[in-house]
N, C-alpha and C positions, 0 to 999 in steps of 0.2 A: 849308769850299766848300757841300759837300753843304748846311748851311743854309740854303744861299741860294739855290738853285737851285727851292724851293718860295718862295719870297718874289719872287724875280723872273718865274717863271710868273704868279703872282696879279700882281700891278703889266703887265705885260706883261698879261695877259688886261683888265684893270678896263680900262686904257689902250688898250685895241680894240675893248673894247664899248661907251665911253664914247664914242669917235669912232664907230663904226658905229652907233651907237645918233641919230646927227644927222649921218644920208646920204641923199642922196637917190638915185633912179631918174638920173639926170639929168650927165651933166657939163655942166658952164658955159661958153657959147663965150667964148675968145677970156679967162676967167679964167687966174691968175697958183696954181700948183700952191702948196698950203702944205710947208714944207720945215723940217723938227725937226734939229736936231743932236743928234750923240751924241760923247763923249769917252768911248771905250773900252780897255782895254786888247786891241787885235788883236796884239801882239806880248807876247813877256817873258811874266816869271813865269807870270800870271796869262790867258793869250793864251789856253784854254781856252774863258772863264767868258766874255769881251768878247764875244772869236764866237760863240757860240752867243748871249747877249744882241742882237748885230747882225743872226743870225738869226732869232730872235727878232720883232723888230721889224720887219724886215724880212716874213716870215712875215703880220704885222698888217695892215703898210699893204697889202699884198694883196690880203687879205682884205678889207679896208674900199675900197679900190680897184675889184677887181671887182663893186663893189655899189654902185658909183656916186658913189665920195671920200665929203670931209664936204660938204655942201651947194654939192655938182657938182662942188668942187676936189678934184685928188687929192694925196693924200699923201707925201711923197719925204724919202730920210732923207738926211743927211751925216751919215758915221764918218766920225770922225778918230782915230788911231791916240795912247793916251798913254801903253803901254808900264807901263801900273801904277804912271808914276811921278808924283806929287803935281803938281812941277813943270811938268808938259809938261800932266796937264790945265788946268792952272788957264790955263796958257795959250794954249789951243784954244779956251778959254771967253771967253777979255780981248777 
């Protein structure tokens, strides 16, 4: 599990940098937010990893939103708990 953390950090950082690179300083009036979904283990044997991934994404999105969002749109996260169960992860994403 410890081997995944550097990769997770790198992935989250690159994602945040990509979104921040497209950010504008103003929020578009009347525009819908960008909503991204995540299926992760918020319970079960890998809950610590899932909770940390969610926390990292929320921090990255807060950073982006504080700087005007992406092309003026805020980025929101919807997290679904899959309990580290493949079948539940599939049903969360279908």
